Every structure is written in structure tokens, then in C-alpha cells.
N, C-alpha and C positions, 0 to 999 in steps of 0.2 A: 782374776788378776788383780794384784794390789800395787799401788804406786803412791808415793808420798808427794805432796804438792810442790815441795822445793826442788824436785828434779828438773822440772821445766825451767824454773826461774834461773837456776844455776847454769844449766847448759845453754840456754838461750843467750845469756850474757857472754858466755865463753865464745860461742860462735860469732856473735855480732862483733865483739872486740877484735878477734883475730881476723875477721873478714876485712875490716878497715886497715888494720895494722899491716897485714901482709900484702894487701892490695896496693899500698903505696911504695912497695919495694920491688924493683925489677930483679934484684939478685940477692943471694944469701951467701954468707961465708961458709967455708967447708965444715965448720963446727956444727952447722945445721943440717948435715946429711941425715937421712933416715936411719934409725938404729933399731935394734931388736933386743928384747930381753933373752938371756940364755938360761934362765932359771928352769924353764920347762921346755921340753922338746917341741918343735913346731907341729909335729904330727898329732900331738895331744892338745894343742891349743885351739881355742875358738878363733875363727878368722873374723876380724873386724875391719871393715873397709868403707871408705867414702867412695861410692861408686858412680856418683853423678853430681854435677854442679851446673845450674842453669842461671842465666843472667838476662835481664832486660832493664829498661828504665824504671820499672816499678818494683820489681822484687828480685831477691836473691834466694835461690832454692838449693838446698843440700839434701842428698839422699845417702843415708848410711845403712849399713847392714852387717849382720854377723851370722855366722853359720857354726853350729856346734860340731865338734869332731865326728867324722863318720864312724859308725860302729858302736857309738855310745848312746844310750837311751835312758832318760829319766822321765818320771811322771811330771815333774816340774823342776825348775831350777831358778835361782835368783841371779839376775844380770846386774852387775854394779859397774858403772862407768866412772873412771878416774880421768879427768881432763885438766890440762893446764895450758896457759899461754906463756911462751918465752919470747923475749925480744932483747934487742941491743939498744940501749939508750944513746950511747955514743960510739963512734967508730973505734974499733980495737978493744972494746970492753967485753967481758964475759957475758954470756946470756943470763938474764935474770928472770925469775918467775914472776910474771906480772899478775897472774891470777891462777888460783887452783881451786877447783870445786871441792866440796866435802863429800867424798865417796860414800860415807855412811848413810847419806840420805838419798842416794841415787839407785836404790834397789828396785828392779822391775821383776815381778814374778811372772814366769813364762811356763806354760804347759806344753808338753811335747818336746820333740827333739829336732825340729827343722829350723830353717832360716827365718829371721825377722828383718824386715826392711823398714827403716824409719825415715820419714820425709819431714822436712822443715822448710817453710817458706817465710822469709823475713822481708819487711819493707825496705827498699833501697833508700828511701828518703830518710829513714832513721839514721843510717850510717852517715849520710851526707850532712845531716843537721847536727848530730850529736858528737861526731868524732873527727870531723874534717880539720878542726883546729888543733888537735892533740899532736899531730905530726909524728906519731909513733911509727917506726919502720923496722924492717928486717926482723919480722916476727914469724912465729909458727905456732900451730896447734899440735899438741902432743896428747894422745889419749890411749888408755889401756882398758880393755874390758875384762872384768873378773867374773867368772862363772862360779857361783857358790852352790854346790850340789847338796842334795838331801843328806848325804852321808858325811858332810862336813868338809869336803875338799874345796880348796880355793884354786881355780885353774885360770891363770891370767892369759890374755891374748898377747901376741907380739905388740910391743909398743909401736904405735903408728904416728907418723909425723906428716903433716900436710902444710903446704905453702901456696901462695897465689890463689887464695880462695875467692877473691872478688874479681880479679882480672878474668875476662871471658876467654881463657885459653887453657890448654891441658894442665893439670896439676903436675908439678915437677916430679918425675920418677914414678908416677902412679900408673902410667899406661892408660889413663882415662882420656877419652875424647869428649870434651864438653860441647854443648850445642849453643851456638850464638843466635840462632833463629828462635825467638820465643813462640812462634806458631808451628814449630816442627811437630810432626805427628808421631814421632818415635823417640823413646828415650835413648840417651847414649849408652853404649854397651861396652864397658872396659873388658879387655882380654882377661880371662881367668876369674872374673867376678860373678857374672850371671851364667846360668846354665846354657849350654849350646842349644840352638834351635832344634826342637824335637818335632817329629811328624805328628800332626794333630790327630786326635781320635775321631774328629768329625769328617764324614765322608762328603766330598764335593758333589754337587748335583751334576748329572750328565744330561746330554741332549736326549729329548724324549719326544715321541709323536703325540704324547698326551699331556700337554702343559696344563696343569691345574693346581689349585690350592691344596697344600698338604698340611699346613698348620696355621693356627690363628692365635692372636694375643690381643688382649684389651686391658686397659686400665683407665678409670675415669671415663672420658668420652673420646679417647684415642684408640683406634683399632687398626691392627696390622694383619696382613695375610702374606704368607710365604708360598710361592709356587715351586714346583719341582724342577723348574729351569733356573732356579736361583734368584728370580725377580721378586721384589718386595712391593706390596701394595698397601695403601692406607686410605682410610675413609673416616667420616665423622661429621659430615654435613650433607646438605641437599645436593651437592655437586657429584656425589658418587665416588667410587673407588678410583684412585689414580696411582700409577706406578711411581715409585721413588727413584729418582735419577741420581747418579753419582756413586752408586754402590758397585762393588765388584760382582762378578757373575757367579761366585762360589759361596753365596750366603746359605747357611744351613739352619739358622734359628733367628727368630725375632722376638723382641720383648718391648711392650708398650708401657711407658710411664704416664704420669699425669700430663706433662707438657713436653716430654722428650721421648725418644725412641732409640732402641739399640738393635744392632744386627751383628751376628757372629758369623765369620767366614770359616771355611774349612781349614785354613792355615792357623787358626787360633787367634785372629785379630778381631778387635771389637770396633764397630763403627757406630757413630752417634749423630743425631740431628734433632732439631727442635730448640726449645728454650734452654739457655745456659746461665740463667740468673743465679743458680745455686752451684755452678760449676759441674753440673750433672753430665756434661758431655765428656769430661775427663781429658780434655786437650790442653791442660795447663793454662787455660784462660778463664778468668772469672769476669763476666760482664753483665751488668744489670740490663734486663730487657734485651739481651742479645739473642736473636732467633736465627738459627742456622738451617736454611732450607737444603743445603748440600751437606751430606754426611761428612764428618771428620773422623779420623782414626784416633781412638783413645790411646793413651800412652801405656799400653800393657800388651803382653804377648802370652802365648802358650795357654790360652783360655779354652776351657771345656764347656762352660755353660754361662748364661747371662740371665740377669734379672733386673728389670726396671721397676722401681716402686716410687710412687709420688715423684719427688725431685731428687731421688738418689739412685745410683747405679751400683749393682753388686755383680761380681763375677767369681766363678769357681775355676781355678787354674788346674792344669793337668797334674800338678804336684800335690793336690789336695788342700791347698791354702785358699782362703776366701779374701777377696779384695773389695774395697769400697771407695766411692767418692761421691761428692754432692752434699745433700742437706742433712744427712744423719751423722756427720763427723765434721769437726771444726779445727781450723788452725787458730790457736790462741796467741795473743800478743799481750803479755802482762804489762809491758812498758806503756803501750797505747791503750790498754784496757778495752780491748775489742776482740771480737771473734768474727770469722767469716767461713762459709762453707769451703770444703776442700775441693779443688778443681783438678786434682790429679790422683791416680790410684794409689792406695796404700793398703797393706795387709792388715786385716783385723787381728789384733794380738790374741793369744790364748786359745786358738783353735787350729787344729791341723787334721790331716787324714780324713778330710771331708769328701764324700762321694756324690752328694747331690744337695742342691739348695732349693728353697721354695719361697714364694713371695708372701707378703702380708704385712700388717702393721708391725709385726715382729718377724724379722726374717729368720727362717728355719734352716738348720744345717744338719744333715744326716752324716754321721761318721761311720767309718768302716767297722766299728764294733757294735753297730745297731743302736747307738744312743743318738738322741736328737737334742740339739742345742739351739738357742735363739739369741739374736743380737737385739738388745733392748731398743735401740733408737734413742733419739734425743728428747722426744716430747713426753710431757706428762699428760695424762688424760684418762679417759675411760677405757679400760681394757676388757675385751670380751673373755668371759670365763665359762660360758655355757648358755643354754636356753634361758633368756630373760635374766641373766646374771651378768652384771658388769661390776668392775672394781676400779676405783681410781688409783692409778699408780704414778710414781715419780721415777723416771729413769735417771739414775746417777751417771755423771760423766767423770772420767778420769783422764789424766794427761800423761802422755809419753813424749818427751822432748818437744812439747809445743803442739802436739796433735791431741785433740779431745775425743775420746771414744766413749761409747756406752759399754755396758758390761756384756759379757757372753756367759749365758747361764744354761744349765740343763733343764729339760722338761722331765720331771720325775716319772710321770705316767707313760712317757714315750721311751720304752726300752725294747730291745730285740725287734727293731723296726726294719722293714724291707723297703718301704717307699714313704715319701712325704709329699703333701700337697698344701697349697695355700692360695693366696690371692688377696682377699679382703680380711674380714675378721675371723670367720671360722677357719681353723687349721686342722688338718687330718693326718693320721699316720696309719699305714697298713702294716700290721705286725707280721712277723714270720710265721705265726700260727694261723694266719688268714683272717684275723679279726680286725675290724676298722674302728679306730678311736678318734675322738675329737678332743682337742685341747680344752680342759676344764671339766671333762666327764670322768667319773670314777669307774664307769663300766663301758664296754664297747658299744657303739651305736649299731653295729652290724656284727653278728657273730660269725658270719660266713661271707667274706668279701673277696674271695680269690678271683672272681670274675670282674672286679673293678679295674678298669684300664686307667682312668684319670679322674681327678676331682679338681674343680676350679671354683674358687669362692669370689663372689662379688662383695659389695659393702656389707650386706647382712643376708645373703642368700648363697646357695651352693648348687652347682651342677655336678652330677655324677654320671660318668660314661661307663657302660658295661661292654664286655667283649662281643655281645650279640648286636651291638650298634644302637641299643636303646639308651635314652637319656632320662635321668631322674633328677628332680629338684627338691630342695627343702629350704626352710627359713622364711624370710620376709617376703610378702607378696603384695605390698602396698602399691607398687607400680606395675603389677602384673608380671614381675620378673620370673615367676615360676612357670609361666606358659600354660596355665590351666584354663584360660578363657575368662577369668574373673579376677578381681582384687579382693583382699581382705586384710585384717589387721593382725592375723595370727603370725607367730614366729616360732614354728616348731622345727627345730633342727634335727630331731631324731626321726621324723617321719618323712620319707621320700615319696614323691608323687611322680608317676611316669608321664612324660610329655608325649602323648599318644600320636601327635602329628609328625613326630620325628622318627625315622628309621635309617639304618645304614650310616649312623654317625661315626666319625673317626677322631674328632677333636671337639673340645668344649672350652669356652672362656667366659668367665663371669665378669661383667662390667660393673660400673658403680651401682646402677639400679636397672640394668638390662642384661640380657643373656645372648650368647652367640654359640652356634653349633656349625661345625664343618661336616658335610656329608661326604660319603665315599666318592660321589661323582664330581667333587670339587666345588659344589655350590655351598654358599654360606647363608645361614638362616639366623634370624634375630627376633627378639620380642622384648617388651618392657618399656621403659621410659623413653619419651621423645619430647622435643620442644621445637620452638620456632627456628632453631639452628639446624634441625634435622640430625641431631647427634646419633640417633639410632642407625642412620645410614641407608634406609630403604628408599630414599628419595622423597619422603613425606615428612610432615611435622606432627603426625598423629601417634599417640601411644598405641602399642600393639599388645594385645592380650594373648595372642596365639602366634606361632612362628610365621614369619614372612621372609621371602627371599631377598637378599641383598643384591641389587643389580651390579653387573660388571664381572660376575664370576660364573660364566656359562661353562658347563662341562664340555670337554673336548669330544669330537666325534668318535664314537666307538670306545669311549673311556673304559667301559667294563670288560674290554678284552685284555686290558693290561694286567699282567700277573696271573692270568688264567692258564690252566694246564694246556688248553688248546689255542693259546694266543697266536702262535706262528701260523697255524692253519687258517684261523679266522681272519687274521690280518691279510693274508694272501688272497683269500676270496673276497674280502671287503674291498681291497684295492682294485680288484678286477670287476667290481660291481656284481659279483655272483652272490655274495652275502650282503643283504641290506640291513639298514638300521631303522630305528623308530624315531618318532617326533621328538622324544626327549633326549636324542643323541646317543642312545644306548643301542647295544646289539642283543642284549639279554641271552648270553650264551647258555645259561642253565634252564632256559624255558623250553617247553616242548615244541617240536616242529611238526607241522601238519603234512599230510600226504602231498597236497598240491605245492606247498613250499619246497619240499625236498625234490619233487620231480622237476620243477622249474630250475632249481640250482643244478641238478644233475644234467639236464638237457643243455643248459648254457655251458657248463664245464666241458661237456663232450663236443660242443660246437655243432650240435645237430640243428637242422633247419626247422623252423616253426611250421607246423601243419595247420592250415586254416580250412574252414568250410566243412569240417567233419564233427560228428557227435557220437562218440562211442558209448557214452554214459548219459543217462537221462538227466542227471544233476550237474553235468558239466556242459552247459549250453555254449553255443558259438560266441555269445556275448560275455562269457565269464573270463576274467583276466588270465586264468591259468589254462584256458582251453587249448591254445596253440601248443604249449609245452606238453600237456598231457597227451594230446593226439600225436605229437612227435615221438613220445615215449612208446605209445602203442604201435606206431608205424615201424619203430626200430626194435620191437620185441622186448623192450624193457618192462612194459606193463602188459600182462596177459588178461584181457577182459573177462575170460571165463573164471578167473580167480575171484573176481569182484561181483559178477552178475550185472544187472542193469544199472546199478548205482555204484559210483566210485567213492562217495562220501569224502569229497576233497578236503573238508575242514576237520576231518578226524585226525587225531594225532597218530603219526606213523610209528610202527613198532620196529624193534631191532631186527626181527626176522624179515619184515618187509624190505627194509633197507638193504639187508644182506642179499636177498634174492634179486632185487633190482640192480645192485652193484655187479653181481656176477653176470647177469644178462647184458648189462651195458658193456662189459669187457669181453663178452663172447666166451665165457668160461664154460667148460663142460661140467655137468653135474658130478659130484664126488661125495657121496654120503659117508664114505669111510673116514673122512677127515673129522667127523663129529665125534668127540670124545669128552663130552662135558657131563658133569654130574646130573644135570637136568635134561639130558637128551630126550627123555620121554615127553618133555613139554614142547619139543619142536615137532609140530603136527604136519605142517605143510611146507612144500618146497625144500625138503631136507637136502636134496642133491645140490641145489644152487647155493644154499646156505653153507654147506660143506665146502663147496668150491671157493666161495669168498673167504672162508676161514683159511683154507690151504694157501690161497694167494696172498694172505696177509692183509687183506682189506679190512677185516673185522676180527676181533678176538673175544675171549671170554674175560671173566673177572678173577680176582686173586683167589676167590674161594672155589674156583673150578667150575662155576656155572656160566651159562650163556645168557640166560634170562630173555628168551625169545619174545615174550609178550610185553616186555618193559618198554615204555614210551621212550623214544630216542630224543635227545636234546639237540639244540642248534649247534652246540659245540661238537657233539659226536658226529653229527651230519657233516660239519665242515671238515673234520679229520678224515672221514671216510671218502669224501669227494676229492680231497687233495691226494689221497692214496690212489684213487681211480685215475686222476690226471697224471700221476707219476708212474703208473704201472707199466712194466715192460714184460712181455711174455718171454 
């Protein structure tokens, strides 16, 4: 995008002058009614609108926007703003042009074909001090937008006229409702200007019997966890994890910045809390050392994704535009020769059709055409370009109507991209051909990476999560952030090391010089740098070279039943204390079940009385925990001692054929060998009639390949399903 410097100076003066002029006049003559050009039909004209005005004792803020006509698309076009101020010097006189900008220097090059919104915040004190004595009145601002297309067309918008720009009341004839409360958390929405509220693509959390952490985020030494009940937790000192109060219950994503945090709800709203010294909360308030413990709603809607980086906030909206506020964009004031961070959201110019964003010292944006672009940011400094390679860069800033942006540029080696990841310095792209690339490398670092689920970068290290739940690390290990049990000075970003202590991982997050992993059971694990503040969050002040568990995130009881194909049956038996759990709060549905475990569950489900004082098998003594259930099964004909001989071998894993025979006897079914029609019938050696009866009754079945697999060990999940079928069986 290209912009000439005089654009800001001209239009700033225009708006400031008209703000004072019109603010002193309660009424306008009829000659000042809004008018429209008839040179081009309205359906083909770009729509230019002042869609919001906000006022308080410190600032006056205007928000303007234009939308290109529907159905027309250009790779780029130039937008030229022609603005003038008209006023009446004396009652009864004709309007005179008090100021008109030079439209030839107001060209803004824009890529794409969607809307652009322009925000401008001006100091109220400047109006009061500079213009209060001029006593100009009965004025108005008139402006027209000209779109200059690549094929040489000049398409003007309708000429727009606005009055009463300083008085905190609706603009005459505009249909705009201005906000008089400077702390309001939602921008004014004029009829017909902004898109109607759309249903969010984010699914709201629902009530669950397994409340646990489902995602994590970290930046610097701020750490966030989101649970599947919509609650948000934060940690970063020796006090441990604490729930964040003041958030709605439908939070679907969290993002941690250096000193602020963001949360996205299922309705597309963004909530922010923490430091606001750079306006990073997006609530239209800029306050040095202002810390918000209670979340506030940022002034933006229809959000699809969020990203907090350092002291800046980025969001991706559902329409494919990217918006920013905080320390990486500035409001300029050429009159007062100062700049300050932007405390309200504004669209990043020059980029549309974005499908995902990723964090880092340069924010990445993936477009729907597979190209990746990055927002430079304001700072100059050392830029990461690959292993042991750094380059000093200067990020140029350009101005659009008083807002200073960095440039948006493509990454040439990132084309035909399916996914992007960032965080700290290393940034990655998974291409559509399955190769994994790192910014600054001329060759892929992994030639086959289709099993990569997520990558998260810390300051100078990377965590890679695979589909099998393993976690791999690369890069700097000076603080033990690779989780290998030692520290060293190497920085090899191309070589990934497996963190052997971690299994069943579902999310990863790279901190400044530490690392975090979320496991499937909802527990959070960490390693790397720590100090006297306890920034790692494990309750100590010690550096950790191997993963340790973060306290406060215990897995829910029976957590591994959730989502299992036998979930319903297992939960039913678990709630009736027929199916038990383990000390780690799991049920282990895919683990094998022993003979004595199954017999005890079956006897309990049938409601049979425990038999004491008997010993049918030499290895099931009267003191053994399962003796009473095994003897009850013998007494009721479920177990036939002659099948086993003198020893029952209670700790042996039970087979499918054994379960089928016991189930048939427990139900009193008559043997029916004719029901056996499996491809592996020859493998069914014993109790064929009872197994056939169980099959005929629908208690047990075969596999999709037509086999029964009689000698295969049964799992705890299979046992639970069979027992619930026994409980529900009706002859």
C-alpha cells in the first residue's frame, strides 16, 4: 500500500476545523441539506459513510468507512478523498468554501475489493485552545470519494455532507446513534452501515460431566487455560492457577499477551483484561499503568479468531479482514508532534480474504489463495531469518488519515500453504504438499509433516505436536526449554527432539523461555525457566529441565470415557459403582479386563448375593477380594468349575468366548450352536452352544470382517457394553 504524507495533514485540518465550526451552530439553513451527485448511478458508486462519532472531555473520535460496489473486483484500486469545509460568515450570505484539500495528494492504494474503515482520534483540547475565539458557525463538511481503477475509470461516491460533528448527539439526517458514554463497550451501529449480526462460527461450550482444560496459551510469563465449561484460568506465580471472574460462560478461545489477555466468546465478541498502558484492551481508553482485573469488552464484533502479542491485539473477523489495536499502530498528531498507541480496533489496510492468523514478532496472515502475508510491526531490530541468522530491519510506517500503520508484505517462500503457526521468532507453514517450512529457509525442514497438529514458538525455541500425542522440540535450550533433562548453548531449529516424558498431548504453547503442554486428561505440564516469582507456575521457584505438572488442573473422574464408543455404557456402570476407576482418575476403557474383574461386575449387575466361606478354586482363597463374587457365579451356574479345573487363574485376561458363555448362563439362555456363522467358527473350540445363544440374543456380536475372534482379550469397554445388554435383556 502506498500513501503520500500530505494526506494526513490535509484531512486532519479538515476534520478539526469543521468539528469546531459546526459544533457552535445548533441549526443550519435549508441550503445545507445533504445532496448527491447525479453523474454516476448510486448502484455503481462506492459508499462513503461517517458511521460513528464519540466524544468525551479528552478526545473526539470519528470513524469513516467506504465499501466498493458489490459484484466488482479489482486486484487494487486508488481511493482519492476530496473534502471541503463550507460555512456562512454572516446571516443570509451564501455558503463559502473555507478550506478544500488537494485531492491529487490524497491517493490511498488498496488491494482487494472489500470495505475499509478509517478511525481518527483528535484531542478535544486542541479545538478549545485553537478555535474557540474564531466564532465560525453554521458550517458543514462535504466530501466525495473517487475510486480510480486500474483500467482508468474514475468512479465517484455520492457527495456526503455532515454537520454537528462535535456535539455529542446524532448527526443530522445520518441515522447514526452516537455514544455519549466514553467507557461504553460497544461501538454505535448506524442502520444500513455495518453488516447485520451474523451467527458466529465459534461453537459455545455446553455443560459437561468432564470439566477439564481443552486449550492453553502463553506469552512471556502470562499463561491461560480454557476449560470445556467455558471458564478461563490464569497462572504465572507461586499462588497457582486462579479462575478469571467477569467473563461470560461461552468463551471458546483465549490468547495471552505480555501484560494483557484476550478471550473470544461464541458470539464473536472479544474480552480483554490486564495492562492497558498501550490501549491493548481495545475499549477506547488509553491509560498509563491502568490495570483491569475485570475483563472489558473490546469495541469489535463478528470475530473469528484472536491473537495477543506483546502489548498489541489482533483479531480475524468472519469477513476475512484483520483488525489491530495497541502498540503496533499509532494515532499521529502532526499539530502536536506526538503519537500514541491506538486504543480502539481498526482494520489493517491492504489485506483481505484472510482465513487464519498466527502470532510472532511479525504477525502472519494466511489468505484463501494459499499465500502468507505478514504485518511488519513498528519496531526496528534484529529479525529472525533462520538458524544462527539474524538481520537488522527497519519497519517503515505510513499514515492513513492520522493512523500510522506498518506495511503488509508477502512471504515469497510461503505459497500454497494449508496452515501457519507462530508465537515467538520461528514461524512455520505447512504447505498443501505436506512439507513443513520455516521462515528464512530455502528448503523444507520436514519433507513429510502431514501428522503435525500444531506448532508453537517461544522466544527462540519451538514445540511441535503430532497426531499421536507426542511432543517434539527444537531451537534454544539455554534454560532447559526443550525438556531434555539438560541445558546447552546449541540452537538447531532443523533438528527436533522428542520429549519422552510426554504422551497423549493435545495442545502445546511456547513461553518466553519455557514450554507448556496440555495432555488429553486435562492436566497441564511445564518445563524451562523459573525464578523467585514462580513464573513457571508449578508452585516452586526452581528451573525445570523435565516436565512437571502445574497444580490446579486435575483430570475429572472417568475423563477417558468422554468421546469413547462405549461412553454411554461405561458411564451407566460407573455411576452405579459397577465399573470402577483408577488412582489417576481414569477408567482405562481400552485396557484388558481380568476374569475376576468381569465376574465381580457381572454378579453386581445381576444383583446376586455374595457367597462366603467357599473355595471352589485353589487360587481363589476365602481372603481374596474377588472370592465372594466368584463363588456367587459358581453357585448360580455362571462359572462351571470343570471348565477351569483346580485353578481359576483370576488375574488372567478374560477372552471374548469366556464372556459370551458367562453372559448366556447368567441370562439362562439355552445353547444354540446354529447361530454361529462366523468366518472363524473353527476357532471357537469350547462352549459353542452358549456362545451361539449369546450371539442370537444380541448380547455379543462379531466384527465387520465377519470374524468373532473368540480368543481375543476383551477390553473394559467391551465388558461394560455386554453387561449393560445383560441388564436390559428381556426374553
